[in-house]
C-alpha positions as CSV (number, residue, x, y, z in Angstrom):
1,X,0.0,0.0,0.0
2,X,2.8,2.4,0.9
3,X,4.5,1.7,-2.4
4,X,1.2,2.3,-4.3
5,X,0.7,5.6,-2.5
6,X,4.3,6.6,-3.2
7,X,3.9,5.8,-6.9
8,X,0.6,7.6,-7.1
9,X,2.1,10.7,-5.5
10,X,5.0,10.5,-7.8
11,X,2.7,10.2,-10.8
12,X,0.6,13.2,-9.7
13,X,3.8,15.2,-9.0
14,X,5.2,14.5,-12.4
15,X,1.9,15.3,-14.1
16,X,1.8,18.6,-12.2
17,X,5.4,19.4,-13.2
18,X,4.7,18.5,-16.8
19,X,1.7,20.8,-16.8
20,X,3.7,23.6,-15.2
21,X,6.4,23.2,-17.8
22,X,3.9,23.3,-20.7
23,X,2.6,26.6,-19.4
24,X,6.1,28.0,-20.0
25,X,6.1,27.0,-23.6
26,X,4.7,29.1,-26.4
27,X,4.1,28.6,-30.1
28,X,4.6,31.8,-32.1
29,X,3.4,31.3,-35.7
30,X,4.2,33.7,-38.5
31,X,1.9,33.3,-41.5
32,X,3.2,33.5,-45.1
33,X,3.9,31.6,-48.3
34,X,7.1,29.8,-49.0
35,X,9.3,30.6,-51.9
36,X,11.5,33.5,-52.9
37,X,8.8,35.2,-55.0
38,X,6.7,35.8,-51.9
39,X,9.5,36.8,-49.5
40,X,9.0,40.5,-49.6
41,X,5.2,40.6,-50.2
42,X,2.7,42.2,-47.8
43,X,1.0,38.8,-47.2
44,X,4.3,37.5,-45.8
45,X,4.6,39.9,-42.9
46,X,4.3,37.0,-40.4
47,X,7.4,35.4,-41.9
48,X,9.2,38.8,-41.9
49,X,8.5,39.5,-38.3
50,X,9.8,36.1,-37.1
51,X,12.9,36.5,-39.4
52,X,13.5,39.8,-37.7
53,X,13.3,38.3,-34.3
54,X,15.6,35.4,-35.2
55,X,18.1,37.8,-36.7
56,X,18.1,40.1,-33.7
57,X,18.6,37.1,-31.3
58,X,21.3,35.5,-33.4
59,X,19.2,32.3,-33.9
60,X,18.4,30.3,-37.1
61,X,15.5,28.4,-38.6
62,X,15.7,24.7,-39.4
63,X,13.5,22.9,-41.8
64,X,11.3,20.4,-40.0
65,X,7.9,18.8,-40.5
66,X,5.4,21.2,-42.0
67,X,7.5,24.2,-41.4
68,X,10.7,26.0,-40.4
69,X,11.4,26.0,-36.7
70,X,13.6,28.1,-34.4
71,X,13.6,27.9,-30.6
72,X,13.9,31.1,-28.6
73,X,14.4,31.1,-24.9
74,X,13.6,34.2,-22.8
75,X,13.6,34.4,-19.0
76,X,12.7,30.7,-18.3
77,X,10.2,30.5,-21.1
78,X,10.6,28.6,-24.4
79,X,9.2,29.9,-27.6
80,X,8.8,27.6,-30.6
81,X,8.9,29.9,-33.7
82,X,7.1,28.4,-36.7
83,X,6.9,29.5,-40.3
84,X,4.6,26.9,-41.9
85,X,5.7,25.4,-45.2
86,X,2.1,24.4,-46.1
87,X,1.3,27.7,-47.9
88,X,-1.0,30.2,-46.4
89,X,-4.3,28.5,-47.1
90,X,-3.3,25.3,-45.2
91,X,-1.6,26.9,-42.2
92,X,-3.9,25.1,-39.7
93,X,-2.3,21.7,-40.3
94,X,1.1,23.0,-39.2
95,X,-0.3,24.9,-36.2
96,X,-2.2,21.9,-34.9
97,X,0.8,19.6,-35.4
98,X,3.2,21.7,-33.5
99,X,0.8,22.6,-30.7
100,X,0.2,18.9,-30.2
101,X,3.8,17.8,-30.6
102,X,5.2,20.4,-28.1
103,X,2.2,20.0,-25.8
104,X,1.6,23.8,-25.8
105,X,-1.7,25.1,-24.4
106,X,-4.0,27.0,-26.7
107,X,-3.7,30.2,-24.6
108,X,0.1,30.2,-25.4
109,X,-0.5,30.3,-29.1
110,X,0.2,33.5,-31.0
111,X,-0.5,33.8,-34.8
112,X,1.0,36.7,-36.7
113,X,-0.9,37.8,-39.8
114,X,-1.4,40.7,-42.2
115,X,-4.6,42.8,-41.9
116,X,-6.1,44.9,-44.7
117,X,-8.4,46.7,-42.3
118,X,-5.6,48.3,-40.3
119,X,-3.4,51.3,-41.4
120,X,0.1,50.4,-42.6
121,X,2.3,49.4,-39.6
122,X,-0.4,49.5,-37.0
123,X,-0.2,46.5,-34.7
124,X,-3.0,44.9,-32.7
125,X,-3.2,41.9,-30.5
126,X,-6.6,40.1,-30.1
127,X,-7.4,37.1,-27.9
128,X,-10.2,35.8,-30.2
129,X,-12.2,36.9,-33.2
130,X,-13.3,35.9,-36.7
131,X,-11.0,35.1,-39.6
132,X,-11.9,38.4,-41.2
133,X,-11.8,36.7,-44.7
134,X,-8.1,35.7,-44.2
135,X,-7.6,32.3,-45.6
136,X,-4.7,31.4,-43.3
137,X,-6.8,32.2,-40.2
138,X,-9.8,30.5,-41.7
139,X,-7.8,27.2,-42.0
140,X,-6.4,27.6,-38.4
141,X,-9.9,28.1,-37.1
142,X,-11.1,25.0,-39.0
143,X,-8.3,22.8,-37.7
144,X,-8.4,24.0,-34.1
145,X,-12.2,24.1,-34.1
146,X,-12.2,27.4,-32.2
147,X,-11.8,31.2,-32.8
148,X,-10.4,31.6,-29.3
149,X,-6.7,31.9,-30.0
150,X,-4.4,34.9,-29.9
151,X,-3.7,36.7,-33.1
152,X,-1.3,39.5,-33.8
153,X,-2.5,41.6,-36.7
154,X,-0.1,43.8,-38.6
155,X,-1.7,46.5,-40.7
156,X,-0.9,46.6,-44.4
157,X,-3.7,49.1,-45.2
158,X,-6.3,48.8,-48.1
159,X,-4.7,51.2,-50.6
160,X,-5.8,49.3,-53.6
161,X,-8.3,49.9,-56.3
162,X,-11.4,47.8,-56.9
163,X,-10.7,44.3,-57.9
164,X,-7.0,44.6,-57.1
165,X,-6.9,43.1,-53.6
166,X,-5.1,39.9,-54.5
167,X,-2.4,41.8,-56.5
168,X,-2.0,44.3,-53.6
169,X,-1.7,41.6,-50.9
170,X,0.7,39.6,-52.9
171,X,2.6,42.7,-54.1
172,X,5.8,43.9,-52.6
173,X,6.2,46.8,-50.1
174,X,6.4,50.2,-51.6
175,X,9.4,52.5,-51.1
176,X,7.8,54.6,-48.4
177,X,6.6,51.4,-46.6
178,X,10.1,49.9,-46.8
179,X,11.6,52.9,-45.2
180,X,9.3,52.6,-42.2
181,X,9.3,48.9,-41.9
182,X,12.4,48.4,-39.8
183,X,11.0,50.4,-36.9
184,X,7.7,48.6,-37.2
185,X,9.5,45.2,-37.1
186,X,11.3,46.3,-33.9
187,X,8.0,47.2,-32.3
188,X,6.5,43.9,-33.4
189,X,9.3,42.0,-31.7
190,X,8.7,43.9,-28.5
191,X,5.0,42.9,-28.7
192,X,5.9,39.3,-29.0
193,X,8.2,39.4,-26.0
194,X,5.6,41.2,-24.0
195,X,3.0,38.6,-24.9
196,X,5.3,35.9,-23.6
197,X,6.5,37.7,-20.5
198,X,3.5,39.8,-19.4
199,X,0.5,38.1,-21.0
200,X,-2.1,39.0,-23.6
201,X,-4.2,41.6,-21.6
202,X,-1.2,43.8,-20.6
203,X,0.3,43.5,-24.0
204,X,-3.0,44.7,-25.6
205,X,-3.1,47.7,-23.3
206,X,0.5,48.5,-24.1
207,X,0.7,48.0,-27.9
208,X,-2.6,48.0,-29.6
209,X,-2.9,50.9,-32.0
210,X,0.7,51.9,-31.7
């Protein structure tokens, strides 16, 4: 009986420790399309922000199942950085796979995406919401079966003429946008770090609209 109770206590303790450790892990997903022709397009801002973070922290991506992965550690927390290799419209498959593989709780997921409804460079964190017509978010919602996951929206504005939305989204940044992009990328990295260290609510209050 004593051995049984000892093993039971050990099992519960290990389960508690595993759960505690999982709360310190985060999946940060940048949405985009693979391939050089998409590298500098507005639709690939998710990739671009993660590339900026990796470069600043002297890390590197490694090709793994369903995406490129980098691991970023900050103050006792581990961030799995993911750039899906599934193309934008099938992003959910990679997100679900890495959430499951790394045993990361849904509240520790952050998806970075472009947003036509925000002015260029505007950044906004939301804890839930619709896909807003974004095919990448639509597929993530479908695979996760919920809209309650954190998404970081980066404004690309809607400065396109009627019927030119696809060309605009898949078009490259303009000269004026390129000049301002570096500072916006720096701010985006700060938002990610704040999300990991301070949580979603405080990060929203600090960064939304800035």
